[in-house]
C-alpha positions as CSV (number, residue, x, y, z in Angstrom):
1,M,-20.1,0.0,-9.3
2,I,-19.4,3.2,-6.8
3,E,-21.1,6.0,-6.3
4,L,-20.2,9.2,-4.6
5,K,-23.2,11.2,-2.7
6,N,-22.4,14.3,-1.9
7,V,-18.9,13.8,-0.2
8,V,-17.2,16.2,1.8
9,K,-13.8,15.9,3.6
10,R,-12.1,18.3,6.0
11,Y,-8.8,17.9,7.9
12,E,-9.0,19.8,10.9
13,G,-5.8,21.9,12.3
14,K,-4.9,24.7,13.2
15,R,-7.2,25.6,10.0
16,T,-9.1,23.6,7.9
17,V,-8.5,22.3,5.1
18,H,-11.4,21.1,2.7
19,A,-9.7,18.1,0.6
20,L,-13.2,17.8,-1.1
21,R,-16.2,20.3,-1.0
22,G,-19.5,17.9,-2.4
23,V,-18.2,15.3,-4.8
24,S,-21.0,13.3,-6.6
25,F,-20.2,10.7,-9.4
26,G,-21.0,7.0,-10.6
27,I,-19.0,4.6,-12.3
28,Q,-21.0,2.0,-13.7
29,R,-19.9,-1.8,-13.7
30,G,-16.8,-2.4,-15.6
31,E,-16.2,1.0,-16.9
32,M,-12.5,2.6,-17.0
33,V,-12.4,6.1,-15.6
34,A,-9.6,8.7,-15.2
35,T,-10.2,11.2,-12.7
36,M,-7.5,14.4,-13.9
37,G,-6.6,17.7,-11.9
38,P,-3.6,20.0,-10.6
39,S,-1.3,18.5,-8.1
40,G,-3.4,19.3,-4.3
41,C,-7.4,19.2,-6.1
42,G,-8.6,16.2,-4.0
43,K,-7.9,13.2,-6.8
44,S,-5.9,10.7,-4.0
45,T,-7.7,11.9,-1.3
46,L,-11.1,10.6,-3.5
47,L,-9.7,7.7,-4.3
48,N,-8.4,6.9,-0.7
49,I,-11.8,7.9,0.5
50,I,-13.1,4.8,-2.2
51,G,-11.0,3.2,-1.7
52,G,-11.8,3.0,1.8
53,L,-8.1,3.5,3.4
54,D,-9.9,7.0,4.6
55,R,-13.6,8.1,5.9
56,P,-15.1,11.0,4.2
57,S,-16.7,14.1,7.2
58,E,-19.6,14.0,5.1
59,G,-22.0,12.0,2.7
60,S,-22.1,8.5,1.5
61,V,-20.5,6.1,-0.5
62,L,-21.2,3.2,-2.1
63,I,-18.9,0.2,-3.2
64,D,-21.1,-2.4,-5.4
65,G,-24.2,-1.5,-3.3
66,T,-22.2,-1.4,-0.1
67,E,-22.3,2.2,2.2
68,L,-18.7,2.6,3.2
69,S,-19.6,4.7,6.0
70,S,-21.9,2.3,7.9
71,L,-19.1,-0.3,8.0
72,D,-16.1,-0.9,11.0
73,D,-12.8,-1.2,10.7
74,N,-12.9,-4.9,10.0
75,A,-15.7,-5.0,7.5
76,L,-13.7,-2.3,5.9
77,T,-11.0,-4.7,5.7
78,R,-12.9,-7.6,3.7
79,I,-14.4,-5.0,1.1
80,R,-10.8,-4.1,0.4
81,R,-9.6,-7.4,0.1
82,E,-12.3,-8.7,-1.5
83,K,-14.0,-6.2,-3.9
84,I,-10.7,-3.8,-4.7
85,G,-7.1,-3.9,-5.8
86,F,-4.8,-1.3,-5.5
87,I,-2.3,0.0,-7.7
88,F,0.2,2.2,-7.3
89,Q,2.8,4.2,-9.1
90,F,5.9,3.1,-6.8
91,F,4.7,-0.4,-7.2
92,N,5.2,-0.8,-3.9
93,L,6.8,-4.6,-4.8
94,L,8.3,-6.7,-1.2
95,P,12.1,-6.9,-2.5
96,T,13.0,-9.4,-1.3
97,L,9.7,-11.6,-2.4
98,T,10.1,-12.9,-6.7
99,A,7.7,-12.2,-9.1
100,I,5.6,-14.9,-8.2
101,E,6.0,-14.5,-4.4
102,N,4.5,-10.9,-4.1
103,V,1.5,-11.9,-6.5
104,A,0.7,-15.1,-4.4
105,L,0.8,-13.3,-0.9
106,P,-2.4,-11.5,-1.3
107,L,-3.8,-15.4,-1.7
108,H,-1.9,-16.9,0.7
109,L,-3.0,-14.1,3.6
110,A,-6.3,-15.1,2.2
111,G,-6.0,-18.2,3.1
112,R,-5.5,-20.4,0.2
113,G,-2.8,-23.5,0.1
114,R,0.9,-22.4,-1.2
115,K,-0.1,-24.8,-4.2
116,K,-3.3,-23.0,-5.0
117,S,-1.8,-19.7,-5.0
118,T,0.8,-20.6,-6.8
119,A,-1.0,-21.5,-9.8
120,R,-2.5,-18.5,-9.6
121,A,0.2,-16.5,-9.6
122,R,1.8,-18.4,-12.3
123,E,-1.5,-17.8,-14.7
124,L,-1.6,-13.9,-13.5
125,L,1.8,-13.6,-14.7
126,A,1.3,-15.5,-17.6
127,I,-1.8,-13.4,-19.0
128,V,0.5,-10.1,-17.9
129,G,3.1,-11.4,-20.3
130,L,5.9,-12.0,-17.7
131,E,5.5,-16.1,-17.6
132,D,9.7,-16.1,-17.4
133,R,9.8,-13.7,-15.6
134,L,8.4,-15.4,-12.2
135,D,11.8,-16.0,-9.7
136,H,13.2,-12.6,-10.9
137,L,13.5,-9.9,-7.4
138,P,11.7,-6.5,-8.0
139,D,15.6,-5.1,-8.4
140,E,16.0,-7.7,-11.5
141,L,12.9,-6.0,-13.1
142,S,12.0,-2.9,-15.1
143,G,10.1,-0.4,-14.1
144,G,7.3,-1.3,-16.6
145,E,7.8,-5.1,-15.3
146,Q,7.4,-4.4,-11.9
147,Q,4.4,-2.3,-12.4
148,R,2.6,-5.9,-14.6
149,V,3.9,-8.0,-11.6
150,A,1.8,-5.1,-9.2
151,M,-0.7,-5.0,-11.9
152,A,-1.2,-9.2,-11.5
153,R,-1.1,-8.9,-7.7
154,A,-4.2,-6.7,-7.5
155,L,-6.3,-9.0,-9.7
156,A,-5.3,-11.9,-7.3
157,L,-8.5,-12.3,-5.8
158,D,-10.3,-11.3,-8.6
159,P,-11.6,-8.1,-7.2
160,P,-14.7,-6.1,-9.7
161,L,-12.7,-3.1,-9.0
162,I,-9.3,-1.7,-9.5
163,L,-7.8,1.3,-8.0
164,A,-4.7,2.7,-9.7
165,D,-2.7,5.7,-8.7
166,E,-0.3,7.3,-11.2
167,P,0.3,4.1,-12.5
168,T,2.6,5.0,-15.5
169,G,3.9,7.9,-13.3
170,N,6.9,6.6,-12.6
171,L,7.6,4.8,-16.3
172,D,8.8,5.6,-19.5
173,S,6.4,6.8,-22.6
174,E,6.8,3.3,-24.2
175,S,6.4,1.4,-20.9
176,G,3.6,3.8,-19.6
177,R,1.7,2.8,-23.1
178,Q,2.3,-1.1,-22.7
179,V,0.9,-1.0,-19.1
180,L,-2.3,0.9,-20.7
181,A,-2.5,-1.8,-23.6
182,L,-2.6,-4.3,-21.0
183,F,-5.2,-2.5,-18.2
184,K,-7.2,-2.6,-21.7
185,K,-6.9,-6.1,-22.4
186,L,-7.5,-6.8,-18.6
187,Q,-10.6,-4.5,-18.4
188,S,-12.3,-6.3,-21.3
189,Q,-11.2,-10.1,-20.4
190,F,-12.1,-9.6,-16.7
191,K,-15.5,-6.8,-16.3
192,T,-13.2,-5.2,-13.9
193,T,-14.2,-1.4,-13.2
194,V,-10.7,0.4,-13.0
195,L,-10.9,4.2,-11.7
196,M,-7.3,6.0,-12.3
197,V,-6.2,8.8,-11.0
198,T,-3.6,10.7,-13.6
199,H,-1.9,13.5,-15.0
200,D,-0.9,11.8,-18.0
201,S,-3.3,12.9,-20.6
202,T,-2.2,9.5,-22.9
203,A,-3.5,7.5,-19.9
204,A,-6.5,9.8,-19.8
205,G,-6.8,8.8,-23.2
206,F,-7.6,4.9,-23.0
207,C,-10.0,5.4,-20.5
208,D,-13.9,4.9,-21.3
209,R,-14.7,8.5,-19.8
210,I,-12.5,11.4,-18.1
211,I,-14.2,13.2,-14.7
212,R,-12.4,16.9,-14.2
213,M,-11.4,18.2,-10.8
214,Q,-10.1,21.7,-9.7
215,D,-10.2,22.7,-5.4
216,G,-11.6,19.9,-4.4
217,T,-14.9,19.0,-6.5
218,V,-16.2,18.5,-10.0
219,I,-15.7,20.5,-12.5
220,G,-16.5,18.7,-15.4
221,E,-16.9,15.4,-17.4
222,A,-15.8,14.4,-20.6
223,K,-15.9,10.7,-23.4
């Protein structure tokens, strides 16, 4: 599902910053993998490159067999829309939309009709256990509930890959455990590939494999 070959990322300025230094690894379809390491080790840069939000300075990134560096910006946008769901630490829900409207939004933007979009959003919110919170605004939901809305939204277009950046970082321990259990359920139910950046060893423990990074390189893996 994901294959990286000698990925390098440099940021040029008054001094050159080497964010990634020859990163190579693969992730199979249906795996749930954590990337761990100290702040500044390149984890978020790696996630942005895999998600097509940034481009490597060198090396190749393949998503489901497609080489991202060969794509123009429009094609990258299509890949993000069709193949990748993003989940963030701070949820990124639109504050003026209800839970069901937030989940339905990607479907509207993809050209789905209102009736089908709403029905799909309702189905996904039921899967994440929020069937009784459909009409609540984000500030009427707990942090854990907001993250579950974000997970439902990420699944709206049935992407084969979910990229999660510190998905439990803004949650209390109990809400975090509930969200992680839901990740496992969704992985099993939808056979979705999940790559999670985390500092949390508990979160990493829910994953099939851990990729450890330091100073822009992969220093080891563990199961």
